[in-house]
Backbone as XML, in Angstrom:
<?xml version="1.0"?>
<chain id="A" units="angstrom">
  <residue number="1" name="MET">
    <atom name="N" x="-69.863" y="-66.509" z="-7.708"/>
    <atom name="CA" x="-70.638" y="-67.343" z="-8.605"/>
    <atom name="C" x="-69.868" y="-68.623" z="-8.913"/>
  </residue>
  <residue number="2" name="MET">
    <atom name="N" x="-70.551" y="-69.727" z="-8.865"/>
    <atom name="CA" x="-69.932" y="-71.018" z="-9.113"/>
    <atom name="C" x="-69.721" y="-71.203" z="-10.620"/>
  </residue>
  <residue number="3" name="ILE">
    <atom name="N" x="-68.532" y="-71.677" z="-10.988"/>
    <atom name="CA" x="-68.284" y="-71.938" z="-12.397"/>
    <atom name="C" x="-68.947" y="-73.254" z="-12.790"/>
  </residue>
  <residue number="4" name="PRO">
    <atom name="N" x="-69.321" y="-73.400" z="-14.050"/>
    <atom name="CA" x="-69.920" y="-74.663" z="-14.492"/>
    <atom name="C" x="-68.927" y="-75.814" z="-14.342"/>
  </residue>
  <residue number="5" name="ILE">
    <atom name="N" x="-69.467" y="-76.998" z="-14.058"/>
    <atom name="CA" x="-68.606" y="-78.155" z="-13.820"/>
    <atom name="C" x="-67.736" y="-78.455" z="-15.038"/>
  </residue>
  <residue number="6" name="GLY">
    <atom name="N" x="-68.253" y="-78.274" z="-16.232"/>
    <atom name="CA" x="-67.454" y="-78.529" z="-17.436"/>
    <atom name="C" x="-66.207" y="-77.669" z="-17.495"/>
  </residue>
  <residue number="7" name="GLU">
    <atom name="N" x="-66.342" y="-76.396" z="-17.109"/>
    <atom name="CA" x="-65.182" y="-75.499" z="-17.091"/>
    <atom name="C" x="-64.158" y="-75.949" z="-16.052"/>
  </residue>
  <residue number="8" name="LEU">
    <atom name="N" x="-64.626" y="-76.357" z="-14.884"/>
    <atom name="CA" x="-63.705" y="-76.806" z="-13.837"/>
    <atom name="C" x="-62.981" y="-78.081" z="-14.264"/>
  </residue>
  <residue number="9" name="LEU">
    <atom name="N" x="-63.724" y="-79.039" z="-14.814"/>
    <atom name="CA" x="-63.085" y="-80.281" z="-15.258"/>
    <atom name="C" x="-62.048" y="-80.016" z="-16.346"/>
  </residue>
  <residue number="10" name="ASN">
    <atom name="N" x="-62.371" y="-79.138" z="-17.285"/>
    <atom name="CA" x="-61.403" y="-78.787" z="-18.328"/>
    <atom name="C" x="-60.172" y="-78.109" z="-17.745"/>
  </residue>
  <residue number="11" name="ARG">
    <atom name="N" x="-60.370" y="-77.287" z="-16.746"/>
    <atom name="CA" x="-59.215" y="-76.622" z="-16.124"/>
    <atom name="C" x="-58.303" y="-77.642" z="-15.439"/>
  </residue>
  <residue number="12" name="ILE">
    <atom name="N" x="-58.906" y="-78.616" z="-14.763"/>
    <atom name="CA" x="-58.102" y="-79.654" z="-14.122"/>
    <atom name="C" x="-57.343" y="-80.458" z="-15.183"/>
  </residue>
  <residue number="13" name="LEU">
    <atom name="N" x="-58.016" y="-80.746" z="-16.286"/>
    <atom name="CA" x="-57.393" y="-81.542" z="-17.351"/>
    <atom name="C" x="-56.281" y="-80.806" z="-18.091"/>
  </residue>
  <residue number="14" name="TRP">
    <atom name="N" x="-56.452" y="-79.507" z="-18.340"/>
    <atom name="CA" x="-55.560" y="-78.811" z="-19.270"/>
    <atom name="C" x="-54.690" y="-77.724" z="-18.660"/>
  </residue>
  <residue number="15" name="ASP">
    <atom name="N" x="-54.944" y="-77.306" z="-17.438"/>
    <atom name="CA" x="-54.135" y="-76.266" z="-16.795"/>
    <atom name="C" x="-53.163" y="-76.955" z="-15.834"/>
  </residue>
  <residue number="16" name="ASP">
    <atom name="N" x="-51.937" y="-77.171" z="-16.309"/>
    <atom name="CA" x="-50.953" y="-77.926" z="-15.526"/>
    <atom name="C" x="-50.683" y="-77.311" z="-14.160"/>
  </residue>
  <residue number="17" name="GLU">
    <atom name="N" x="-50.655" y="-76.001" z="-14.087"/>
    <atom name="CA" x="-50.387" y="-75.349" z="-12.802"/>
    <atom name="C" x="-51.547" y="-75.577" z="-11.824"/>
  </residue>
  <residue number="18" name="PHE">
    <atom name="N" x="-52.775" y="-75.386" z="-12.293"/>
    <atom name="CA" x="-53.937" y="-75.583" z="-11.436"/>
    <atom name="C" x="-54.089" y="-77.046" z="-11.036"/>
  </residue>
  <residue number="19" name="ALA">
    <atom name="N" x="-53.724" y="-77.951" z="-11.928"/>
    <atom name="CA" x="-53.951" y="-79.383" z="-11.719"/>
    <atom name="C" x="-52.969" y="-80.037" z="-10.754"/>
  </residue>
  <residue number="20" name="GLN">
    <atom name="N" x="-52.094" y="-79.259" z="-10.157"/>
    <atom name="CA" x="-51.178" y="-79.815" z="-9.165"/>
    <atom name="C" x="-51.978" y="-80.229" z="-7.938"/>
  </residue>
  <residue number="21" name="GLY">
    <atom name="N" x="-51.821" y="-81.434" z="-7.524"/>
    <atom name="CA" x="-52.519" y="-81.909" z="-6.335"/>
    <atom name="C" x="-53.339" y="-83.147" z="-6.636"/>
  </residue>
  <residue number="22" name="LYS">
    <atom name="N" x="-54.004" y="-83.618" z="-5.604"/>
    <atom name="CA" x="-54.842" y="-84.820" z="-5.696"/>
    <atom name="C" x="-56.302" y="-84.381" z="-5.786"/>
  </residue>
  <residue number="23" name="PHE">
    <atom name="N" x="-56.953" y="-84.722" z="-6.886"/>
    <atom name="CA" x="-58.341" y="-84.339" z="-7.096"/>
    <atom name="C" x="-59.252" y="-85.550" z="-6.946"/>
  </residue>
  <residue number="24" name="GLU">
    <atom name="N" x="-60.444" y="-85.285" z="-6.408"/>
    <atom name="CA" x="-61.494" y="-86.289" z="-6.302"/>
    <atom name="C" x="-62.804" y="-85.662" z="-6.755"/>
  </residue>
  <residue number="25" name="ILE">
    <atom name="N" x="-63.665" y="-86.510" z="-7.286"/>
    <atom name="CA" x="-64.998" y="-86.076" z="-7.692"/>
    <atom name="C" x="-66.007" y="-86.826" z="-6.836"/>
  </residue>
  <residue number="26" name="GLY">
    <atom name="N" x="-66.994" y="-86.103" z="-6.333"/>
    <atom name="CA" x="-68.091" y="-86.711" z="-5.589"/>
    <atom name="C" x="-69.348" y="-86.657" z="-6.440"/>
  </residue>
  <residue number="27" name="TYR">
    <atom name="N" x="-69.906" y="-87.829" z="-6.765"/>
    <atom name="CA" x="-71.121" y="-87.853" z="-7.577"/>
    <atom name="C" x="-72.238" y="-88.565" z="-6.816"/>
  </residue>
  <residue number="28" name="TYR">
    <atom name="N" x="-73.464" y="-88.209" z="-7.158"/>
    <atom name="CA" x="-74.621" y="-88.826" z="-6.510"/>
    <atom name="C" x="-74.911" y="-90.152" z="-7.179"/>
  </residue>
  <residue number="29" name="ASP">
    <atom name="N" x="-74.896" y="-91.222" z="-6.390"/>
    <atom name="CA" x="-75.230" y="-92.562" z="-6.858"/>
    <atom name="C" x="-76.662" y="-92.839" z="-6.423"/>
  </residue>
  <residue number="30" name="SER">
    <atom name="N" x="-77.573" y="-92.854" z="-7.389"/>
    <atom name="CA" x="-78.993" y="-93.028" z="-7.053"/>
    <atom name="C" x="-79.302" y="-94.424" z="-6.532"/>
  </residue>
  <residue number="31" name="ALA">
    <atom name="N" x="-78.560" y="-95.430" z="-6.959"/>
    <atom name="CA" x="-78.789" y="-96.792" z="-6.464"/>
    <atom name="C" x="-78.423" y="-96.902" z="-4.988"/>
  </residue>
  <residue number="32" name="GLU">
    <atom name="N" x="-77.342" y="-96.224" z="-4.598"/>
    <atom name="CA" x="-76.891" y="-96.255" z="-3.205"/>
    <atom name="C" x="-77.478" y="-95.116" z="-2.379"/>
  </residue>
  <residue number="33" name="ASN">
    <atom name="N" x="-78.086" y="-94.128" z="-3.055"/>
    <atom name="CA" x="-78.645" y="-92.946" z="-2.413"/>
    <atom name="C" x="-77.610" y="-92.231" z="-1.546"/>
  </residue>
  <residue number="34" name="GLN">
    <atom name="N" x="-76.423" y="-92.046" z="-2.128"/>
    <atom name="CA" x="-75.351" y="-91.362" z="-1.407"/>
    <atom name="C" x="-74.348" y="-90.766" z="-2.398"/>
  </residue>
  <residue number="35" name="ILE">
    <atom name="N" x="-73.497" y="-89.911" z="-1.873"/>
    <atom name="CA" x="-72.421" y="-89.331" z="-2.664"/>
    <atom name="C" x="-71.241" y="-90.293" z="-2.620"/>
  </residue>
  <residue number="36" name="VAL">
    <atom name="N" x="-70.712" y="-90.609" z="-3.783"/>
    <atom name="CA" x="-69.556" y="-91.492" z="-3.910"/>
    <atom name="C" x="-68.375" y="-90.645" z="-4.380"/>
  </residue>
  <residue number="37" name="ARG">
    <atom name="N" x="-67.270" y="-90.748" z="-3.649"/>
    <atom name="CA" x="-66.059" y="-90.013" z="-4.032"/>
    <atom name="C" x="-65.114" y="-90.942" z="-4.778"/>
  </residue>
  <residue number="38" name="VAL">
    <atom name="N" x="-64.608" y="-90.457" z="-5.910"/>
    <atom name="CA" x="-63.657" y="-91.228" z="-6.707"/>
    <atom name="C" x="-62.465" y="-90.342" z="-7.049"/>
  </residue>
  <residue number="39" name="ALA">
    <atom name="N" x="-61.310" y="-90.969" z="-7.132"/>
    <atom name="CA" x="-60.109" y="-90.243" z="-7.521"/>
    <atom name="C" x="-60.225" y="-89.797" z="-8.969"/>
  </residue>
  <residue number="40" name="PHE">
    <atom name="N" x="-59.732" y="-88.614" z="-9.247"/>
    <atom name="CA" x="-59.760" y="-88.083" z="-10.603"/>
    <atom name="C" x="-59.061" y="-89.037" z="-11.565"/>
  </residue>
  <residue number="41" name="ALA">
    <atom name="N" x="-58.053" y="-89.744" z="-11.082"/>
    <atom name="CA" x="-57.322" y="-90.705" z="-11.913"/>
    <atom name="C" x="-58.205" y="-91.870" z="-12.348"/>
  </residue>
  <residue number="42" name="ASP">
    <atom name="N" x="-59.309" y="-92.124" z="-11.638"/>
    <atom name="CA" x="-60.223" y="-93.208" z="-11.981"/>
    <atom name="C" x="-61.384" y="-92.740" z="-12.851"/>
  </residue>
  <residue number="43" name="VAL">
    <atom name="N" x="-61.290" y="-91.517" z="-13.354"/>
    <atom name="CA" x="-62.336" y="-90.944" z="-14.198"/>
    <atom name="C" x="-61.787" y="-90.801" z="-15.607"/>
  </residue>
  <residue number="44" name="ASP">
    <atom name="N" x="-62.628" y="-91.145" z="-16.587"/>
    <atom name="CA" x="-62.236" y="-91.017" z="-17.989"/>
    <atom name="C" x="-63.151" y="-90.009" z="-18.661"/>
  </residue>
  <residue number="45" name="PHE">
    <atom name="N" x="-62.556" y="-89.170" z="-19.487"/>
    <atom name="CA" x="-63.296" y="-88.158" z="-20.221"/>
    <atom name="C" x="-63.226" y="-88.500" z="-21.698"/>
  </residue>
  <residue number="46" name="ASP">
    <atom name="N" x="-64.323" y="-89.008" z="-22.241"/>
    <atom name="CA" x="-64.394" y="-89.399" z="-23.642"/>
    <atom name="C" x="-64.820" y="-88.178" z="-24.452"/>
  </residue>
  <residue number="47" name="SER">
    <atom name="N" x="-63.980" y="-87.780" z="-25.399"/>
    <atom name="CA" x="-64.275" y="-86.580" z="-26.177"/>
    <atom name="C" x="-65.531" y="-86.727" z="-27.032"/>
  </residue>
  <residue number="48" name="GLU">
    <atom name="N" x="-65.970" y="-87.958" z="-27.286"/>
    <atom name="CA" x="-67.169" y="-88.171" z="-28.090"/>
    <atom name="C" x="-68.441" y="-88.229" z="-27.249"/>
  </residue>
  <residue number="49" name="VAL">
    <atom name="N" x="-68.303" y="-88.434" z="-25.954"/>
    <atom name="CA" x="-69.462" y="-88.498" z="-25.063"/>
    <atom name="C" x="-69.389" y="-87.292" z="-24.138"/>
  </residue>
  <residue number="50" name="THR">
    <atom name="N" x="-69.963" y="-86.180" z="-24.577"/>
    <atom name="CA" x="-69.886" y="-84.954" z="-23.782"/>
    <atom name="C" x="-70.934" y="-84.972" z="-22.680"/>
  </residue>
  <residue number="51" name="GLU">
    <atom name="N" x="-70.620" y="-84.270" z="-21.629"/>
    <atom name="CA" x="-71.462" y="-84.110" z="-20.450"/>
    <atom name="C" x="-71.686" y="-85.398" z="-19.665"/>
  </residue>
  <residue number="52" name="PHE">
    <atom name="N" x="-70.778" y="-86.347" z="-19.833"/>
    <atom name="CA" x="-70.733" y="-87.555" z="-19.016"/>
    <atom name="C" x="-69.279" y="-87.819" z="-18.659"/>
  </residue>
  <residue number="53" name="ILE">
    <atom name="N" x="-69.072" y="-88.451" z="-17.517"/>
    <atom name="CA" x="-67.756" y="-88.982" z="-17.181"/>
    <atom name="C" x="-67.907" y="-90.487" z="-17.038"/>
  </residue>
  <residue number="54" name="SER">
    <atom name="N" x="-66.837" y="-91.200" z="-17.309"/>
    <atom name="CA" x="-66.806" y="-92.642" z="-17.093"/>
    <atom name="C" x="-66.019" y="-92.897" z="-15.823"/>
  </residue>
  <residue number="55" name="VAL">
    <atom name="N" x="-66.608" y="-93.655" z="-14.914"/>
    <atom name="CA" x="-65.974" y="-93.941" z="-13.635"/>
    <atom name="C" x="-65.710" y="-95.437" z="-13.554"/>
  </residue>
  <residue number="56" name="ASN">
    <atom name="N" x="-64.475" y="-95.796" z="-13.261"/>
    <atom name="CA" x="-64.129" y="-97.194" z="-13.048"/>
    <atom name="C" x="-64.550" y="-97.575" z="-11.635"/>
  </residue>
  <residue number="57" name="ASP">
    <atom name="N" x="-65.469" y="-98.532" z="-11.520"/>
    <atom name="CA" x="-65.924" y="-98.916" z="-10.182"/>
    <atom name="C" x="-65.056" y="-100.032" z="-9.611"/>
  </residue>
  <residue number="58" name="SER">
    <atom name="N" x="-65.295" y="-100.362" z="-8.366"/>
    <atom name="CA" x="-64.457" y="-101.336" z="-7.659"/>
    <atom name="C" x="-64.602" y="-102.757" z="-8.195"/>
  </residue>
  <residue number="59" name="ASP">
    <atom name="N" x="-65.659" y="-103.020" z="-8.953"/>
    <atom name="CA" x="-65.875" y="-104.351" z="-9.524"/>
    <atom name="C" x="-65.277" y="-104.493" z="-10.917"/>
  </residue>
  <residue number="60" name="GLY">
    <atom name="N" x="-64.555" y="-103.478" z="-11.376"/>
    <atom name="CA" x="-63.946" y="-103.527" z="-12.702"/>
    <atom name="C" x="-64.872" y="-103.065" z="-13.810"/>
  </residue>
  <residue number="61" name="GLY">
    <atom name="N" x="-66.046" y="-102.608" z="-13.454"/>
    <atom name="CA" x="-66.992" y="-102.099" z="-14.441"/>
    <atom name="C" x="-66.801" y="-100.609" z="-14.670"/>
  </residue>
  <residue number="62" name="VAL">
    <atom name="N" x="-67.550" y="-100.104" z="-15.619"/>
    <atom name="CA" x="-67.493" y="-98.677" z="-15.941"/>
    <atom name="C" x="-68.900" y="-98.108" z="-15.817"/>
  </residue>
  <residue number="63" name="LEU">
    <atom name="N" x="-69.010" y="-97.006" z="-15.087"/>
    <atom name="CA" x="-70.284" y="-96.305" z="-14.933"/>
    <atom name="C" x="-70.232" y="-95.002" z="-15.712"/>
  </residue>
  <residue number="64" name="LEU">
    <atom name="N" x="-71.284" y="-94.681" z="-16.442"/>
    <atom name="CA" x="-71.410" y="-93.372" z="-17.074"/>
    <atom name="C" x="-72.180" y="-92.477" z="-16.118"/>
  </residue>
  <residue number="65" name="VAL">
    <atom name="N" x="-71.556" y="-91.393" z="-15.715"/>
    <atom name="CA" x="-72.165" y="-90.471" z="-14.762"/>
    <atom name="C" x="-72.380" y="-89.130" z="-15.461"/>
  </residue>
  <residue number="66" name="PRO">
    <atom name="N" x="-73.622" y="-88.663" z="-15.566"/>
    <atom name="CA" x="-73.862" y="-87.357" z="-16.178"/>
    <atom name="C" x="-73.326" y="-86.237" z="-15.279"/>
  </residue>
  <residue number="67" name="TRP">
    <atom name="N" x="-72.881" y="-85.184" z="-15.909"/>
    <atom name="CA" x="-72.297" y="-84.065" z="-15.160"/>
    <atom name="C" x="-73.247" y="-83.520" z="-14.106"/>
  </residue>
  <residue number="68" name="HIS">
    <atom name="N" x="-74.556" y="-83.546" z="-14.357"/>
    <atom name="CA" x="-75.488" y="-82.969" z="-13.381"/>
    <atom name="C" x="-75.531" y="-83.770" z="-12.078"/>
  </residue>
  <residue number="69" name="ARG">
    <atom name="N" x="-74.985" y="-84.995" z="-12.069"/>
    <atom name="CA" x="-74.925" y="-85.778" z="-10.825"/>
    <atom name="C" x="-73.629" y="-85.540" z="-10.057"/>
  </residue>
  <residue number="70" name="ILE">
    <atom name="N" x="-72.707" y="-84.779" z="-10.624"/>
    <atom name="CA" x="-71.486" y="-84.431" z="-9.886"/>
    <atom name="C" x="-71.873" y="-83.376" z="-8.855"/>
  </residue>
  <residue number="71" name="ARG">
    <atom name="N" x="-71.588" y="-83.677" z="-7.603"/>
    <atom name="CA" x="-71.982" y="-82.773" z="-6.514"/>
    <atom name="C" x="-70.804" y="-82.012" z="-5.912"/>
  </residue>
  <residue number="72" name="ASP">
    <atom name="N" x="-69.608" y="-82.626" z="-5.917"/>
    <atom name="CA" x="-68.455" y="-82.015" z="-5.260"/>
    <atom name="C" x="-67.185" y="-82.312" z="-6.039"/>
  </residue>
  <residue number="73" name="VAL">
    <atom name="N" x="-66.233" y="-81.385" z="-5.935"/>
    <atom name="CA" x="-64.877" y="-81.620" z="-6.426"/>
    <atom name="C" x="-63.933" y="-81.238" z="-5.296"/>
  </residue>
  <residue number="74" name="TYR">
    <atom name="N" x="-62.978" y="-82.113" z="-5.026"/>
    <atom name="CA" x="-62.012" y="-81.909" z="-3.943"/>
    <atom name="C" x="-60.609" y="-81.811" z="-4.519"/>
  </residue>
  <residue number="75" name="ARG">
    <atom name="N" x="-59.816" y="-80.960" z="-3.890"/>
    <atom name="CA" x="-58.394" y="-80.828" z="-4.225"/>
    <atom name="C" x="-57.627" y="-80.971" z="-2.923"/>
  </residue>
  <residue number="76" name="ASN">
    <atom name="N" x="-56.792" y="-81.996" z="-2.861"/>
    <atom name="CA" x="-56.022" y="-82.288" z="-1.649"/>
    <atom name="C" x="-56.927" y="-82.385" z="-0.416"/>
  </residue>
  <residue number="77" name="GLY">
    <atom name="N" x="-58.099" y="-83.000" z="-0.602"/>
    <atom name="CA" x="-59.024" y="-83.225" z="0.503"/>
    <atom name="C" x="-59.946" y="-82.067" z="0.825"/>
  </residue>
  <residue number="78" name="GLU">
    <atom name="N" x="-59.725" y="-80.909" z="0.223"/>
    <atom name="CA" x="-60.553" y="-79.732" z="0.492"/>
    <atom name="C" x="-61.562" y="-79.553" z="-0.637"/>
  </residue>
  <residue number="79" name="ARG">
    <atom name="N" x="-62.822" y="-79.382" z="-0.271"/>
    <atom name="CA" x="-63.853" y="-79.182" z="-1.290"/>
    <atom name="C" x="-63.669" y="-77.810" z="-1.935"/>
  </residue>
  <residue number="80" name="ILE">
    <atom name="N" x="-63.526" y="-77.812" z="-3.281"/>
    <atom name="CA" x="-63.326" y="-76.553" z="-4.009"/>
    <atom name="C" x="-64.527" y="-76.212" z="-4.884"/>
  </residue>
  <residue number="81" name="TRP">
    <atom name="N" x="-65.450" y="-77.157" z="-5.009"/>
    <atom name="CA" x="-66.642" y="-76.929" z="-5.832"/>
    <atom name="C" x="-67.781" y="-77.757" z="-5.263"/>
  </residue>
  <residue number="82" name="HIS">
    <atom name="N" x="-68.991" y="-77.203" z="-5.249"/>
    <atom name="CA" x="-70.146" y="-77.908" z="-4.691"/>
    <atom name="C" x="-71.409" y="-77.487" z="-5.425"/>
  </residue>
  <residue number="83" name="ARG">
    <atom name="N" x="-72.271" y="-78.457" z="-5.661"/>
    <atom name="CA" x="-73.594" y="-78.192" z="-6.223"/>
    <atom name="C" x="-74.611" y="-78.808" z="-5.265"/>
  </residue>
  <residue number="84" name="GLU">
    <atom name="N" x="-75.647" y="-78.027" z="-4.955"/>
    <atom name="CA" x="-76.718" y="-78.544" z="-4.097"/>
    <atom name="C" x="-77.477" y="-79.641" z="-4.822"/>
  </residue>
  <residue number="85" name="HIS">
    <atom name="N" x="-78.119" y="-80.498" z="-4.074"/>
    <atom name="CA" x="-78.899" y="-81.602" z="-4.646"/>
    <atom name="C" x="-80.116" y="-81.096" z="-5.360"/>
  </residue>
</chain>
């Protein structure tokens, strides 16, 4: 059974042993109609805005991405979590 994305994100944030490695998040970008992969380091988790992540885009802007648009999580290039479209 797949764990909820919120639990996985919290584990990456707070479990130092599990968080070893390079993490990426793949989210569905409806404007581009594709999955966009971003480094976990480029994602911000605002404690006041739950169920959204803030992603720093290449133009210096910030995108709010709802958790339901997160499709994949990668650790060291290997997909460890996936949600169907």
